[in-house]
Structures are given as C-alpha cells and as structure tokens.
One Martini backbone bead per residue (centre of mass of N, CA, C, O) as a GRO file, in nm:
protein
  261
    1MET     BB    1   3.688   1.852 -15.733
    2GLU     BB    2   3.442   2.072 -15.721
    3THR     BB    3   3.115   2.095 -15.859
    4LYS     BB    4   2.842   2.172 -16.087
    5PRO     BB    5   2.591   2.227 -16.260
    6HIS     BB    6   2.548   2.317 -16.568
    7LYS     BB    7   2.441   2.585 -16.824
    8PHE     BB    8   2.405   2.422 -17.063
    9CYS     BB    9   2.287   2.278 -17.312
   10PRO     BB   10   2.157   2.013 -17.427
   11GLY     BB   11   2.440   1.841 -17.564
   12CYS     BB   12   2.674   1.994 -17.488
   13GLY     BB   13   3.033   1.991 -17.501
   14HIS     BB   14   3.138   2.157 -17.260
   15GLY     BB   15   3.077   1.968 -17.021
   16ILE     BB   16   3.271   1.742 -17.110
   17ALA     BB   17   3.531   1.907 -17.126
   18LEU     BB   18   3.526   2.006 -16.827
   19ARG     BB   19   3.536   1.734 -16.695
   20ALA     BB   20   3.809   1.650 -16.810
   21LEU     BB   21   3.960   1.885 -16.682
   22GLY     BB   22   3.894   1.827 -16.384
   23GLN     BB   23   4.027   1.543 -16.386
   24ALA     BB   24   4.311   1.646 -16.456
   25ILE     BB   25   4.350   1.821 -16.207
   26ASP     BB   26   4.314   1.594 -16.004
   27GLU     BB   27   4.536   1.398 -16.104
   28LEU     BB   28   4.767   1.634 -16.042
   29GLY     BB   29   4.709   1.816 -15.789
   30ILE     BB   30   4.643   2.159 -15.884
   31GLN     BB   31   4.411   2.332 -15.757
   32ASP     BB   32   4.574   2.541 -15.559
   33ARG     BB   33   4.731   2.661 -15.854
   34THR     BB   34   4.479   2.729 -16.025
   35VAL     BB   35   4.390   2.925 -16.322
   36PHE     BB   36   4.074   3.023 -16.463
   37GLY     BB   37   4.003   3.126 -16.798
   38CYS     BB   38   3.726   3.300 -16.955
   39ASP     BB   39   3.531   3.368 -17.217
   40ILE     BB   40   3.334   3.488 -17.436
   41GLY     BB   41   3.046   3.308 -17.443
   42CYS     BB   42   2.981   2.992 -17.360
   43SER     BB   43   3.240   2.976 -17.177
   44LEU     BB   44   3.133   3.173 -16.944
   45LEU     BB   45   2.959   2.942 -16.797
   46ALA     BB   46   3.242   2.852 -16.634
   47TRP     BB   47   3.309   3.064 -16.402
   48ASP     BB   48   3.155   2.861 -16.156
   49PHE     BB   49   3.231   2.546 -16.183
   50PHE     BB   50   3.492   2.580 -16.022
   51ASN     BB   51   3.707   2.554 -15.723
   52VAL     BB   52   3.877   2.801 -15.859
   53ASP     BB   53   4.052   3.034 -15.976
   54THR     BB   54   3.869   3.302 -16.151
   55VAL     BB   55   3.850   3.454 -16.489
   56GLN     BB   56   3.682   3.702 -16.678
   57THR     BB   57   3.700   3.811 -17.002
   58HIS     BB   58   3.740   3.956 -17.275
   59HIS     BB   59   3.699   3.921 -17.594
   60GLY     BB   60   3.997   3.746 -17.682
   61ARG     BB   61   4.170   3.795 -17.379
   62THR     BB   62   4.261   3.532 -17.230
   63THR     BB   63   4.551   3.481 -17.314
   64PRO     BB   64   4.686   3.750 -17.204
   65VAL     BB   65   4.586   3.725 -16.912
   66MET     BB   66   4.727   3.453 -16.851
   67THR     BB   67   5.006   3.551 -16.919
   68GLY     BB   68   5.026   3.767 -16.697
   69ILE     BB   69   4.986   3.581 -16.456
   70LYS     BB   70   5.226   3.392 -16.514
   71ARG     BB   71   5.448   3.612 -16.506
   72ALA     BB   72   5.385   3.708 -16.212
   73ASN     BB   73   5.322   3.376 -16.143
   74PRO     BB   74   5.489   3.088 -16.225
   75ASP     BB   75   5.347   2.878 -16.013
   76LEU     BB   76   5.110   2.887 -16.180
   77ILE     BB   77   4.818   2.741 -16.335
   78CYS     BB   78   4.725   2.836 -16.665
   79ILE     BB   79   4.387   2.861 -16.802
   80ALA     BB   80   4.252   2.888 -17.131
   81TYR     BB   81   3.903   2.937 -17.216
   82MET     BB   82   3.745   2.874 -17.541
   83GLY     BB   83   3.636   2.958 -17.854
   84ASP     BB   84   3.647   3.020 -18.179
   85GLY     BB   85   3.651   3.333 -18.154
   86GLY     BB   86   3.859   3.366 -17.915
   87GLY     BB   87   4.093   3.220 -18.105
   88TYR     BB   88   4.024   3.276 -18.444
   89ALA     BB   89   3.942   3.580 -18.429
   90ILE     BB   90   3.961   3.815 -18.201
   91GLY     BB   91   4.210   3.612 -18.072
   92SER     BB   92   4.436   3.532 -18.283
   93GLN     BB   93   4.679   3.717 -18.217
   94HIS     BB   94   4.727   3.592 -17.932
   95LEU     BB   95   4.777   3.303 -18.014
   96VAL     BB   96   5.015   3.348 -18.204
   97ASN     BB   97   5.205   3.501 -18.001
   98ALA     BB   98   5.209   3.295 -17.770
   99ALA     BB   99   5.325   3.068 -17.942
  100GLY     BB  100   5.582   3.218 -18.042
  101ARG     BB  101   5.676   3.268 -17.727
  102ASN     BB  102   5.614   3.021 -17.547
  103GLU     BB  103   5.403   3.024 -17.340
  104LYS     BB  104   5.331   2.905 -16.999
  105ILE     BB  105   5.043   2.787 -17.113
  106THR     BB  106   4.691   2.679 -17.130
  107VAL     BB  107   4.496   2.607 -17.421
  108ILE     BB  108   4.134   2.583 -17.462
  109LEU     BB  109   3.937   2.485 -17.752
  110ALA     BB  110   3.607   2.509 -17.867
  111ASN     BB  111   3.478   2.320 -18.150
  112ASN     BB  112   3.142   2.393 -18.315
  113THR     BB  113   3.138   2.559 -18.606
  114GLN     BB  114   3.021   2.812 -18.429
  115TYR     BB  115   2.820   3.074 -18.304
  116ALA     BB  116   2.632   3.006 -18.028
  117MET     BB  117   2.543   3.244 -17.837
  118THR     BB  118   2.422   3.417 -18.108
  119GLY     BB  119   2.276   3.159 -18.297
  120GLY     BB  120   2.470   3.039 -18.540
  121GLN     BB  121   2.716   3.152 -18.683
  122MET     BB  122   2.970   3.198 -18.867
  123ALA     BB  123   3.292   3.057 -18.843
  124PRO     BB  124   3.618   2.968 -18.885
  125THR     BB  125   3.504   2.644 -18.851
  126THR     BB  126   3.318   2.626 -19.073
  127LEU     BB  127   3.210   2.418 -19.294
  128PRO     BB  128   3.182   2.322 -19.599
  129GLY     BB  129   2.835   2.379 -19.657
  130GLN     BB  130   2.748   2.489 -19.397
  131LYS     BB  131   2.472   2.574 -19.209
  132THR     BB  132   2.376   2.904 -19.112
  133GLU     BB  133   2.260   3.211 -19.036
  134THR     BB  134   2.495   3.333 -19.255
  135THR     BB  135   2.470   3.032 -19.425
  136PRO     BB  136   2.189   2.914 -19.566
  137TYR     BB  137   2.356   2.768 -19.828
  138GLY     BB  138   2.631   2.754 -19.728
  139ARG     BB  139   2.960   2.742 -19.725
  140ASP     BB  140   3.166   2.959 -19.926
  141VAL     BB  141   3.501   2.939 -20.000
  142GLU     BB  142   3.520   3.165 -20.221
  143TRP     BB  143   3.426   3.390 -20.000
  144THR     BB  144   3.542   3.272 -19.693
  145GLY     BB  145   3.704   3.034 -19.698
  146LEU     BB  146   3.865   2.825 -19.504
  147PRO     BB  147   3.890   2.657 -19.241
  148ALA     BB  148   4.029   2.662 -18.944
  149GLN     BB  149   4.359   2.523 -18.838
  150GLY     BB  150   4.488   2.564 -18.544
  151PRO     BB  151   4.693   2.337 -18.463
  152GLU     BB  152   4.858   2.357 -18.723
  153MET     BB  153   4.945   2.650 -18.679
  154VAL     BB  154   5.076   2.622 -18.399
  155ALA     BB  155   5.280   2.397 -18.474
  156ALA     BB  156   5.433   2.579 -18.689
  157ILE     BB  157   5.511   2.835 -18.477
  158ALA     BB  158   5.602   2.675 -18.247
  159PRO     BB  159   5.830   2.591 -18.050
  160GLU     BB  160   6.012   2.404 -17.882
  161GLY     BB  161   5.795   2.263 -17.616
  162ALA     BB  162   5.537   2.231 -17.743
  163TYR     BB  163   5.181   2.152 -17.712
  164VAL     BB  164   4.974   1.978 -17.964
  165ALA     BB  165   4.610   1.928 -17.998
  166ARG     BB  166   4.325   1.707 -18.092
  167GLY     BB  167   4.005   1.662 -17.968
  168THR     BB  168   3.710   1.479 -17.833
  169VAL     BB  169   3.399   1.422 -17.677
  170SER     BB  170   3.386   1.115 -17.795
  171LYS     BB  171   3.689   1.094 -17.638
  172VAL     BB  172   3.748   1.129 -17.318
  173ARG     BB  173   4.008   0.981 -17.239
  174GLN     BB  174   4.184   1.116 -17.453
  175LEU     BB  175   4.126   1.407 -17.370
  176GLN     BB  176   4.234   1.390 -17.081
  177LYS     BB  177   4.522   1.316 -17.164
  178MET     BB  178   4.576   1.582 -17.312
  179TYR     BB  179   4.538   1.765 -17.069
  180VAL     BB  180   4.758   1.645 -16.897
  181ARG     BB  181   4.992   1.704 -17.097
  182ALA     BB  182   4.949   2.009 -17.109
  183LEU     BB  183   4.994   2.060 -16.805
  184LEU     BB  184   5.272   1.928 -16.781
  185ASN     BB  185   5.414   2.125 -16.974
  186GLN     BB  186   5.376   2.361 -16.776
  187ILE     BB  187   5.496   2.248 -16.517
  188GLU     BB  188   5.785   2.200 -16.670
  189GLY     BB  189   5.843   2.460 -16.856
  190ARG     BB  190   5.846   2.411 -17.187
  191GLY     BB  191   5.556   2.546 -17.288
  192PHE     BB  192   5.317   2.563 -17.501
  193SER     BB  193   4.957   2.484 -17.474
  194PHE     BB  194   4.731   2.308 -17.714
  195VAL     BB  195   4.364   2.233 -17.718
  196GLU     BB  196   4.148   2.111 -17.934
  197THR     BB  197   3.777   2.076 -17.912
  198LEU     BB  198   3.543   1.876 -18.020
  199ALA     BB  199   3.202   1.996 -18.035
  200THR     BB  200   2.871   2.028 -17.943
  201CYS     BB  201   2.549   2.183 -18.111
  202PRO     BB  202   2.224   2.109 -18.137
  203THR     BB  203   2.076   2.378 -18.128
  204ASN     BB  204   2.227   2.502 -18.398
  205TRP     BB  205   2.226   2.243 -18.579
  206ARG     BB  206   1.951   2.096 -18.566
  207THR     BB  207   1.986   1.815 -18.393
  208ASN     BB  208   1.980   1.514 -18.306
  209ALA     BB  209   2.146   1.273 -18.150
  210GLU     BB  210   2.236   1.113 -18.400
  211LYS     BB  211   2.331   1.362 -18.578
  212THR     BB  212   2.526   1.483 -18.381
  213TRP     BB  213   2.724   1.239 -18.361
  214ALA     BB  214   2.780   1.218 -18.666
  215PHE     BB  215   2.911   1.497 -18.700
  216LEU     BB  216   3.138   1.456 -18.490
  217GLU     BB  217   3.255   1.160 -18.594
  218LYS     BB  218   3.253   1.213 -18.924
  219GLN     BB  219   3.273   1.515 -19.035
  220MET     BB  220   3.484   1.668 -18.864
  221PRO     BB  221   3.740   1.467 -18.893
  222GLU     BB  222   3.782   1.513 -19.201
  223TYR     BB  223   3.909   1.807 -19.129
  224PHE     BB  224   3.963   1.742 -18.812
  225ARG     BB  225   4.229   1.606 -18.688
  226VAL     BB  226   4.285   1.362 -18.455
  227GLY     BB  227   4.553   1.455 -18.231
  228GLU     BB  228   4.895   1.478 -18.213
  229LEU     BB  229   5.123   1.740 -18.336
  230LYS     BB  230   5.293   1.824 -18.062
  231VAL     BB  231   5.574   1.667 -17.887
  232PRO     BB  232   5.835   1.732 -17.669
  233VAL     BB  233   5.795   1.475 -17.476
  234THR     BB  234   5.817   1.206 -17.303
  235THR     BB  235   5.682   1.049 -17.041
  236GLU     BB  236   5.948   0.950 -16.914
  237GLU     BB  237   6.086   1.228 -16.898
  238THR     BB  238   5.876   1.352 -16.714
  239LEU     BB  239   5.912   1.155 -16.477
  240LYS     BB  240   6.215   1.215 -16.419
  241SER     BB  241   6.148   1.538 -16.359
  242ALA     BB  242   5.973   1.472 -16.130
  243ASP     BB  243   5.862   1.579 -15.825
  244SER     BB  244   5.699   1.570 -15.525
  245ARG     BB  245   5.514   1.823 -15.593
  246ARG     BB  246   5.408   1.658 -15.870
  247ARG     BB  247   5.317   1.372 -15.821
  248PRO     BB  248   5.455   1.096 -15.950
  249GLU     BB  249   5.241   0.876 -15.894
  250VAL     BB  250   5.032   1.008 -16.086
  251LEU     BB  251   5.205   1.015 -16.343
  252ARG     BB  252   5.238   0.709 -16.369
  253LYS     BB  253   4.941   0.652 -16.404
  254ALA     BB  254   4.912   0.819 -16.663
  255SER     BB  255   5.118   0.657 -16.826
  256ARG     BB  256   4.982   0.379 -16.816
  257ARG     BB  257   4.719   0.468 -16.950
  258GLY     BB  258   4.847   0.568 -17.216
  259GLU     BB  259   4.971   0.292 -17.298
  260GLU     BB  260   4.700   0.132 -17.306
  261GLU     BB  261   4.577   0.332 -17.536
   0.00000   0.00000   0.00000
C-alpha cells in the first residue's frame, strides 16, 4: 500500500502508529476493502496518508460514522482512528456504546496524554502531576480525577468476541501484531476491536529525544499497562476459520511471527 511523507511534528508518535497500521493492512491484503476514518485533532492529518477510501468526521464522531458504514456494507473493513479527546472525551459515549453493542469495527486511539493539536491542554489521559497548558502546576487528581484507562473500560463492558489491547510506538513489531489481530477480529466478524496506542508528543511535552523516550517507555507504562486485555480466540482458531479470500498463507505467517515474539 502506497503512502507519502506525513505532516506531523518531528518526533510525533502518530507517524509510527500509522506506519504499523499500513503494514498490518498490507500483511492481510485488505487494502481494496478498507475504509479509514479519522477524527478532528492531530489524527486528521492522516486523511490523505493512505491510498484507501478515507472519511474525515466531526470531532468525536468517527466511531459512529464507521459503525454506520460497516452496517451498510458489512464486507468492508472499517477503521476508526482518533486521539484522546475523540475517544475518551467528546467521543466517549460513542466508544462505550459501540463496545457494548460489540460493533464489528476496529478503533485505534493514540494516547499522548494531552490535547496536542490545540497546544497541549490537559486531556482525560494526562498523568497525575503532569504539567500541561491548563495544569501548569501538574494535574491534581483531587480536582480533575484520575486518568482514563480506556482499554480497561472497554474490556469490562464489551461482550465476548471483542479484542482489546494497549500497545506503544516504542515496540513497533508488537504494535503491528496487535493491529493485525484487531483487524482479523473484524474480518472474522467476532466483535468490536480496540487498540490504544501510547504515542509521543515532544512538541507539547517540551522534551528532547532522550526525555521523550524516557517518558514513553518508563512513565506512561507505569499507569497504562501495555498488553492484550481481551482476546476472543486463539490464533490457531482464527487460522482454521480463514478461507482463501482472507489469504490464509499470510495469516499463518502472522501467526508464526506472533509465536516467535
């Protein structure tokens, strides 16, 4: 699948996350029936990144738009891509209800702990004590509550058949594997798929390369545990149910790589 240089700031995690997503789409050979929906915020800069059918939605409405497309044409592979606000703030009700209904779509959410597009304000994912434009003395959980733990919430309310995970752009191979499994879950029609992706934002974190990576790899995972939280089927069961249209030879390759890791 062809792409082009991204428009994100230097060091931004969106570019890495999108590369992993593009490789997952390529690996499964589903480009011709994939629809990519992006939210308002930094995620909107991905609107012309892939040569797949793409729709840009109103803020927080990517999940219901992709749900509608999927219901209208179940053969399509629908991906909703968004940031913290699009999923956990203005779009939280859509995330909750789509998960509860077990909609057959894949939602990918980039968590960089703040609202990046508008200058770095506090978001639902801002860590306790973290300084932002609207929390200059650090986030006070007594006033603002604790950071949202989206995958844990989705895993708790989604029925059996849902796939829920949290990855990080610091572990790209693992992240790509999660995207592949999330897409496979949709392809097999098993249920809702959700992958939160821990991402970097050195521009608003005001960090150099060393401190950016340290925040991503050391501080964020202390609160946001990386891993799979809800897995509906084993890889072998998926392989047994795959037919020729779903390229089982590619799925077996994905399975072997997952086992090696």
